[in-house]
Backbone as XML, in Angstrom:
<?xml version="1.0"?>
<chain id="A" units="angstrom">
  <residue number="1" name="MET">
    <atom name="N" x="4.793" y="-18.786" z="-2.845"/>
    <atom name="CA" x="3.912" y="-19.921" z="-3.081"/>
    <atom name="C" x="3.301" y="-19.821" z="-4.451"/>
  </residue>
  <residue number="2" name="LYS">
    <atom name="N" x="3.375" y="-20.892" z="-5.175"/>
    <atom name="CA" x="2.889" y="-20.948" z="-6.565"/>
    <atom name="C" x="1.413" y="-20.972" z="-6.722"/>
  </residue>
  <residue number="3" name="TYR">
    <atom name="N" x="0.723" y="-21.631" z="-5.784"/>
    <atom name="CA" x="-0.744" y="-21.730" z="-5.844"/>
    <atom name="C" x="-1.338" y="-21.589" z="-4.439"/>
  </residue>
  <residue number="4" name="ALA">
    <atom name="N" x="-2.564" y="-21.168" z="-4.404"/>
    <atom name="CA" x="-3.262" y="-21.024" z="-3.137"/>
    <atom name="C" x="-4.705" y="-21.566" z="-3.295"/>
  </residue>
  <residue number="5" name="ASP">
    <atom name="N" x="-5.566" y="-21.340" z="-2.292"/>
    <atom name="CA" x="-6.886" y="-21.875" z="-2.297"/>
    <atom name="C" x="-7.670" y="-21.539" z="-3.605"/>
  </residue>
  <residue number="6" name="LYS">
    <atom name="N" x="-7.502" y="-20.313" z="-4.115"/>
    <atom name="CA" x="-8.198" y="-19.886" z="-5.291"/>
    <atom name="C" x="-7.825" y="-20.780" z="-6.552"/>
  </residue>
  <residue number="7" name="GLU">
    <atom name="N" x="-6.521" y="-20.972" z="-6.698"/>
    <atom name="CA" x="-6.051" y="-21.757" z="-7.836"/>
    <atom name="C" x="-6.471" y="-23.243" z="-7.681"/>
  </residue>
  <residue number="8" name="ILE">
    <atom name="N" x="-6.464" y="-23.740" z="-6.491"/>
    <atom name="CA" x="-6.889" y="-25.097" z="-6.258"/>
    <atom name="C" x="-8.359" y="-25.243" z="-6.565"/>
  </residue>
  <residue number="9" name="GLN">
    <atom name="N" x="-9.172" y="-24.243" z="-6.162"/>
    <atom name="CA" x="-10.657" y="-24.298" z="-6.466"/>
    <atom name="C" x="-10.901" y="-24.224" z="-7.907"/>
  </residue>
  <residue number="10" name="GLU">
    <atom name="N" x="-10.180" y="-23.307" z="-8.599"/>
    <atom name="CA" x="-10.349" y="-23.244" z="-10.036"/>
    <atom name="C" x="-9.996" y="-24.537" z="-10.816"/>
  </residue>
  <residue number="11" name="MET">
    <atom name="N" x="-8.907" y="-25.176" z="-10.280"/>
    <atom name="CA" x="-8.516" y="-26.443" z="-10.903"/>
    <atom name="C" x="-9.568" y="-27.475" z="-10.638"/>
  </residue>
  <residue number="12" name="GLU">
    <atom name="N" x="-10.090" y="-27.571" z="-9.391"/>
    <atom name="CA" x="-11.151" y="-28.549" z="-9.096"/>
    <atom name="C" x="-12.381" y="-28.289" z="-9.987"/>
  </residue>
  <residue number="13" name="GLU">
    <atom name="N" x="-12.816" y="-27.050" z="-10.176"/>
    <atom name="CA" x="-13.952" y="-26.722" z="-10.984"/>
    <atom name="C" x="-13.722" y="-27.126" z="-12.401"/>
  </residue>
  <residue number="14" name="PHE">
    <atom name="N" x="-12.570" y="-26.922" z="-12.954"/>
    <atom name="CA" x="-12.264" y="-27.278" z="-14.310"/>
    <atom name="C" x="-12.391" y="-28.802" z="-14.458"/>
  </residue>
  <residue number="15" name="PHE">
    <atom name="N" x="-11.780" y="-29.545" z="-13.601"/>
    <atom name="CA" x="-11.760" y="-31.026" z="-13.772"/>
    <atom name="C" x="-13.072" y="-31.652" z="-13.414"/>
  </residue>
  <residue number="16" name="LYS">
    <atom name="N" x="-14.029" y="-30.976" z="-12.738"/>
    <atom name="CA" x="-15.375" y="-31.511" z="-12.444"/>
    <atom name="C" x="-16.129" y="-31.675" z="-13.774"/>
  </residue>
  <residue number="17" name="THR">
    <atom name="N" x="-15.919" y="-30.753" z="-14.641"/>
    <atom name="CA" x="-16.704" y="-30.785" z="-15.902"/>
    <atom name="C" x="-15.929" y="-31.186" z="-17.147"/>
  </residue>
  <residue number="18" name="ALA">
    <atom name="N" x="-14.623" y="-31.343" z="-16.985"/>
    <atom name="CA" x="-13.786" y="-31.720" z="-18.146"/>
    <atom name="C" x="-14.070" y="-33.142" z="-18.582"/>
  </residue>
  <residue number="19" name="VAL">
    <atom name="N" x="-14.013" y="-33.348" z="-19.861"/>
    <atom name="CA" x="-14.109" y="-34.715" z="-20.421"/>
    <atom name="C" x="-12.686" y="-35.238" z="-20.414"/>
  </residue>
  <residue number="20" name="LEU">
    <atom name="N" x="-12.476" y="-36.275" z="-19.619"/>
    <atom name="CA" x="-11.102" y="-36.830" z="-19.456"/>
    <atom name="C" x="-10.912" y="-38.057" z="-20.310"/>
  </residue>
  <residue number="21" name="PRO">
    <atom name="N" x="-9.867" y="-38.032" z="-21.117"/>
    <atom name="CA" x="-9.550" y="-39.232" z="-21.901"/>
    <atom name="C" x="-8.964" y="-40.308" z="-20.924"/>
  </residue>
  <residue number="22" name="GLN">
    <atom name="N" x="-8.865" y="-41.488" z="-21.400"/>
    <atom name="CA" x="-8.244" y="-42.606" z="-20.600"/>
    <atom name="C" x="-6.775" y="-42.291" z="-20.430"/>
  </residue>
  <residue number="23" name="THR">
    <atom name="N" x="-6.071" y="-41.897" z="-21.479"/>
    <atom name="CA" x="-4.641" y="-41.640" z="-21.458"/>
    <atom name="C" x="-4.339" y="-40.277" z="-22.017"/>
  </residue>
  <residue number="24" name="ILE">
    <atom name="N" x="-3.160" y="-39.774" z="-21.709"/>
    <atom name="CA" x="-2.712" y="-38.475" z="-22.198"/>
    <atom name="C" x="-1.226" y="-38.467" z="-22.234"/>
  </residue>
  <residue number="25" name="ASN">
    <atom name="N" x="-0.626" y="-37.812" z="-23.193"/>
    <atom name="CA" x="0.841" y="-37.725" z="-23.282"/>
    <atom name="C" x="1.210" y="-36.288" z="-22.882"/>
  </residue>
  <residue number="26" name="LEU">
    <atom name="N" x="1.931" y="-36.121" z="-21.775"/>
    <atom name="CA" x="2.353" y="-34.797" z="-21.346"/>
    <atom name="C" x="3.594" y="-34.312" z="-22.032"/>
  </residue>
  <residue number="27" name="ALA">
    <atom name="N" x="4.487" y="-35.242" z="-22.367"/>
    <atom name="CA" x="5.765" y="-34.889" z="-23.008"/>
    <atom name="C" x="6.360" y="-36.195" z="-23.517"/>
  </residue>
  <residue number="28" name="PRO">
    <atom name="N" x="7.376" y="-36.123" z="-24.306"/>
    <atom name="CA" x="8.008" y="-37.341" z="-24.785"/>
    <atom name="C" x="8.421" y="-38.239" z="-23.583"/>
  </residue>
  <residue number="29" name="GLY">
    <atom name="N" x="7.891" y="-39.433" z="-23.547"/>
    <atom name="CA" x="8.201" y="-40.322" z="-22.441"/>
    <atom name="C" x="7.434" y="-40.159" z="-21.175"/>
  </residue>
  <residue number="30" name="VAL">
    <atom name="N" x="6.485" y="-39.218" z="-21.191"/>
    <atom name="CA" x="5.674" y="-38.935" z="-20.012"/>
    <atom name="C" x="4.227" y="-39.183" z="-20.388"/>
  </residue>
  <residue number="31" name="ASN">
    <atom name="N" x="3.744" y="-40.426" z="-20.132"/>
    <atom name="CA" x="2.372" y="-40.773" z="-20.526"/>
    <atom name="C" x="1.612" y="-41.046" z="-19.263"/>
  </residue>
  <residue number="32" name="ILE">
    <atom name="N" x="0.393" y="-40.513" z="-19.175"/>
    <atom name="CA" x="-0.533" y="-40.813" z="-18.061"/>
    <atom name="C" x="-1.462" y="-41.876" z="-18.566"/>
  </residue>
  <residue number="33" name="THR">
    <atom name="N" x="-1.509" y="-42.971" z="-17.892"/>
    <atom name="CA" x="-2.385" y="-44.067" z="-18.450"/>
    <atom name="C" x="-3.710" y="-44.149" z="-17.777"/>
  </residue>
  <residue number="34" name="ASP">
    <atom name="N" x="-3.929" y="-43.409" z="-16.720"/>
    <atom name="CA" x="-5.283" y="-43.324" z="-16.060"/>
    <atom name="C" x="-5.519" y="-41.879" z="-15.656"/>
  </residue>
  <residue number="35" name="VAL">
    <atom name="N" x="-5.987" y="-41.063" z="-16.520"/>
    <atom name="CA" x="-6.111" y="-39.610" z="-16.308"/>
    <atom name="C" x="-6.995" y="-39.317" z="-15.110"/>
  </residue>
  <residue number="36" name="LYS">
    <atom name="N" x="-8.068" y="-40.017" z="-14.989"/>
    <atom name="CA" x="-9.007" y="-39.779" z="-13.866"/>
    <atom name="C" x="-8.303" y="-39.978" z="-12.506"/>
  </residue>
  <residue number="37" name="ALA">
    <atom name="N" x="-7.547" y="-41.091" z="-12.361"/>
    <atom name="CA" x="-6.848" y="-41.323" z="-11.122"/>
    <atom name="C" x="-5.728" y="-40.350" z="-10.916"/>
  </residue>
  <residue number="38" name="PHE">
    <atom name="N" x="-5.084" y="-39.924" z="-12.022"/>
    <atom name="CA" x="-4.019" y="-38.923" z="-11.938"/>
    <atom name="C" x="-4.569" y="-37.605" z="-11.394"/>
  </residue>
  <residue number="39" name="VAL">
    <atom name="N" x="-5.668" y="-37.154" z="-11.976"/>
    <atom name="CA" x="-6.272" y="-35.896" z="-11.546"/>
    <atom name="C" x="-6.696" y="-35.961" z="-10.086"/>
  </residue>
  <residue number="40" name="PHE">
    <atom name="N" x="-7.342" y="-37.044" z="-9.738"/>
    <atom name="CA" x="-7.790" y="-37.209" z="-8.335"/>
    <atom name="C" x="-6.638" y="-37.125" z="-7.355"/>
  </residue>
  <residue number="41" name="SER">
    <atom name="N" x="-5.604" y="-37.942" z="-7.617"/>
    <atom name="CA" x="-4.518" y="-38.009" z="-6.709"/>
    <atom name="C" x="-3.744" y="-36.652" z="-6.646"/>
  </residue>
  <residue number="42" name="HIS">
    <atom name="N" x="-3.541" y="-35.998" z="-7.770"/>
    <atom name="CA" x="-2.863" y="-34.727" z="-7.777"/>
    <atom name="C" x="-3.606" y="-33.642" z="-7.049"/>
  </residue>
  <residue number="43" name="LEU">
    <atom name="N" x="-4.943" y="-33.665" z="-7.216"/>
    <atom name="CA" x="-5.764" y="-32.651" z="-6.511"/>
    <atom name="C" x="-5.655" y="-32.879" z="-4.992"/>
  </residue>
  <residue number="44" name="GLN">
    <atom name="N" x="-5.704" y="-34.126" z="-4.568"/>
    <atom name="CA" x="-5.579" y="-34.450" z="-3.182"/>
    <atom name="C" x="-4.251" y="-33.912" z="-2.612"/>
  </residue>
  <residue number="45" name="ILE">
    <atom name="N" x="-3.130" y="-34.134" z="-3.322"/>
    <atom name="CA" x="-1.858" y="-33.751" z="-2.887"/>
    <atom name="C" x="-1.708" y="-32.247" z="-2.786"/>
  </residue>
  <residue number="46" name="ILE">
    <atom name="N" x="-2.175" y="-31.517" z="-3.797"/>
    <atom name="CA" x="-2.014" y="-30.058" z="-3.688"/>
    <atom name="C" x="-2.948" y="-29.504" z="-2.587"/>
  </residue>
  <residue number="47" name="ARG">
    <atom name="N" x="-4.071" y="-30.081" z="-2.293"/>
    <atom name="CA" x="-4.869" y="-29.643" z="-1.173"/>
    <atom name="C" x="-4.113" y="-29.864" z="0.124"/>
  </residue>
  <residue number="48" name="LEU">
    <atom name="N" x="-3.591" y="-31.042" z="0.326"/>
    <atom name="CA" x="-3.000" y="-31.433" z="1.566"/>
    <atom name="C" x="-1.641" y="-30.786" z="1.778"/>
  </residue>
  <residue number="49" name="ARG">
    <atom name="N" x="-0.952" y="-30.498" z="0.768"/>
    <atom name="CA" x="0.460" y="-30.028" z="0.844"/>
    <atom name="C" x="0.637" y="-28.601" z="0.320"/>
  </residue>
  <residue number="50" name="LYS">
    <atom name="N" x="-0.450" y="-27.856" z="0.387"/>
    <atom name="CA" x="-0.422" y="-26.431" z="-0.105"/>
    <atom name="C" x="0.690" y="-25.668" z="0.561"/>
  </residue>
  <residue number="51" name="GLY">
    <atom name="N" x="1.464" y="-25.006" z="-0.242"/>
    <atom name="CA" x="2.519" y="-24.151" z="0.307"/>
    <atom name="C" x="3.864" y="-24.847" z="0.513"/>
  </residue>
  <residue number="52" name="VAL">
    <atom name="N" x="3.861" y="-26.139" z="0.273"/>
    <atom name="CA" x="5.163" y="-26.903" z="0.453"/>
    <atom name="C" x="5.796" y="-27.000" z="-0.930"/>
  </residue>
  <residue number="53" name="THR">
    <atom name="N" x="6.946" y="-26.321" z="-1.113"/>
    <atom name="CA" x="7.561" y="-26.189" z="-2.388"/>
    <atom name="C" x="7.811" y="-27.484" z="-3.121"/>
  </residue>
  <residue number="54" name="ILE">
    <atom name="N" x="8.225" y="-28.476" z="-2.411"/>
    <atom name="CA" x="8.546" y="-29.731" z="-3.046"/>
    <atom name="C" x="7.338" y="-30.357" z="-3.833"/>
  </residue>
  <residue number="55" name="PHE">
    <atom name="N" x="6.150" y="-29.987" z="-3.412"/>
    <atom name="CA" x="4.923" y="-30.535" z="-4.050"/>
    <atom name="C" x="4.400" y="-29.703" z="-5.194"/>
  </residue>
  <residue number="56" name="GLU">
    <atom name="N" x="5.009" y="-28.607" z="-5.533"/>
    <atom name="CA" x="4.576" y="-27.757" z="-6.646"/>
    <atom name="C" x="4.531" y="-28.423" z="-7.960"/>
  </residue>
  <residue number="57" name="PRO">
    <atom name="N" x="5.403" y="-29.420" z="-8.246"/>
    <atom name="CA" x="5.278" y="-30.156" z="-9.556"/>
    <atom name="C" x="3.902" y="-30.867" z="-9.779"/>
  </residue>
  <residue number="58" name="PHE">
    <atom name="N" x="3.260" y="-31.201" z="-8.704"/>
    <atom name="CA" x="1.959" y="-31.787" z="-8.801"/>
    <atom name="C" x="0.945" y="-30.790" z="-9.386"/>
  </residue>
  <residue number="59" name="TYR">
    <atom name="N" x="1.041" y="-29.507" z="-8.917"/>
    <atom name="CA" x="0.189" y="-28.501" z="-9.529"/>
    <atom name="C" x="0.560" y="-28.183" z="-10.937"/>
  </residue>
  <residue number="60" name="ASP">
    <atom name="N" x="1.913" y="-28.153" z="-11.176"/>
    <atom name="CA" x="2.358" y="-27.885" z="-12.574"/>
    <atom name="C" x="1.867" y="-28.954" z="-13.561"/>
  </residue>
  <residue number="61" name="ARG">
    <atom name="N" x="1.869" y="-30.175" z="-13.139"/>
    <atom name="CA" x="1.335" y="-31.289" z="-14.038"/>
    <atom name="C" x="-0.152" y="-31.121" z="-14.302"/>
  </residue>
  <residue number="62" name="LEU">
    <atom name="N" x="-0.885" y="-30.712" z="-13.254"/>
    <atom name="CA" x="-2.299" y="-30.473" z="-13.497"/>
    <atom name="C" x="-2.556" y="-29.363" z="-14.479"/>
  </residue>
  <residue number="63" name="VAL">
    <atom name="N" x="-1.756" y="-28.314" z="-14.405"/>
    <atom name="CA" x="-1.811" y="-27.171" z="-15.300"/>
    <atom name="C" x="-1.591" y="-27.695" z="-16.701"/>
  </residue>
  <residue number="64" name="GLN">
    <atom name="N" x="-0.530" y="-28.576" z="-16.907"/>
    <atom name="CA" x="-0.250" y="-29.082" z="-18.186"/>
    <atom name="C" x="-1.420" y="-29.858" z="-18.762"/>
  </residue>
  <residue number="65" name="VAL">
    <atom name="N" x="-2.034" y="-30.708" z="-17.946"/>
    <atom name="CA" x="-3.142" y="-31.510" z="-18.420"/>
    <atom name="C" x="-4.300" y="-30.627" z="-18.785"/>
  </residue>
  <residue number="66" name="LYS">
    <atom name="N" x="-4.565" y="-29.609" z="-17.944"/>
    <atom name="CA" x="-5.655" y="-28.639" z="-18.244"/>
    <atom name="C" x="-5.427" y="-27.919" z="-19.538"/>
  </residue>
  <residue number="67" name="GLU">
    <atom name="N" x="-4.174" y="-27.496" z="-19.786"/>
    <atom name="CA" x="-3.875" y="-26.825" z="-21.112"/>
    <atom name="C" x="-4.107" y="-27.739" z="-22.276"/>
  </residue>
  <residue number="68" name="ILE">
    <atom name="N" x="-3.641" y="-28.980" z="-22.105"/>
    <atom name="CA" x="-3.792" y="-29.954" z="-23.238"/>
    <atom name="C" x="-5.279" y="-30.203" z="-23.540"/>
  </residue>
  <residue number="69" name="LEU">
    <atom name="N" x="-6.088" y="-30.359" z="-22.506"/>
    <atom name="CA" x="-7.526" y="-30.634" z="-22.667"/>
    <atom name="C" x="-8.215" y="-29.417" z="-23.200"/>
  </residue>
  <residue number="70" name="SER">
    <atom name="N" x="-7.807" y="-28.237" z="-22.793"/>
    <atom name="CA" x="-8.445" y="-26.953" z="-23.289"/>
    <atom name="C" x="-8.088" y="-26.832" z="-24.755"/>
  </residue>
  <residue number="71" name="GLN">
    <atom name="N" x="-6.864" y="-27.070" z="-25.136"/>
    <atom name="CA" x="-6.512" y="-26.941" z="-26.549"/>
    <atom name="C" x="-7.233" y="-27.984" z="-27.403"/>
  </residue>
  <residue number="72" name="ALA">
    <atom name="N" x="-7.416" y="-29.223" z="-26.896"/>
    <atom name="CA" x="-8.157" y="-30.220" z="-27.636"/>
    <atom name="C" x="-9.614" y="-29.809" z="-27.802"/>
  </residue>
  <residue number="73" name="GLU">
    <atom name="N" x="-10.158" y="-29.243" z="-26.744"/>
    <atom name="CA" x="-11.558" y="-28.798" z="-26.792"/>
    <atom name="C" x="-11.751" y="-27.673" z="-27.814"/>
  </residue>
  <residue number="74" name="GLN">
    <atom name="N" x="-10.789" y="-26.753" z="-27.879"/>
    <atom name="CA" x="-10.828" y="-25.611" z="-28.828"/>
    <atom name="C" x="-10.747" y="-26.147" z="-30.243"/>
  </residue>
  <residue number="75" name="GLY">
    <atom name="N" x="-9.853" y="-27.157" z="-30.425"/>
    <atom name="CA" x="-9.624" y="-27.734" z="-31.721"/>
    <atom name="C" x="-10.871" y="-28.438" z="-32.214"/>
  </residue>
  <residue number="76" name="ALA">
    <atom name="N" x="-11.683" y="-29.001" z="-31.325"/>
    <atom name="CA" x="-12.864" y="-29.791" z="-31.668"/>
    <atom name="C" x="-14.030" y="-28.883" z="-31.928"/>
  </residue>
  <residue number="77" name="ALA">
    <atom name="N" x="-13.968" y="-27.603" z="-31.452"/>
    <atom name="CA" x="-15.067" y="-26.708" z="-31.582"/>
    <atom name="C" x="-15.134" y="-26.022" z="-32.965"/>
  </residue>
</chain>
């Protein structure tokens, strides 16, 4: 299993305080146009489907967004 309760909790804590832009580009051709809705829906899915392999990409995308936001925050500091 790629993630468990601890990782979900850490992800939730990060996104509670993160400043979310309206849009974000994950990769060429992969644009999120409502980051807040994206984060909410993905957190719901990883909570409800924890341990189900086919849903791991939802966690992976949250990790990508977290990394992008963390890098942007470091760059602004």
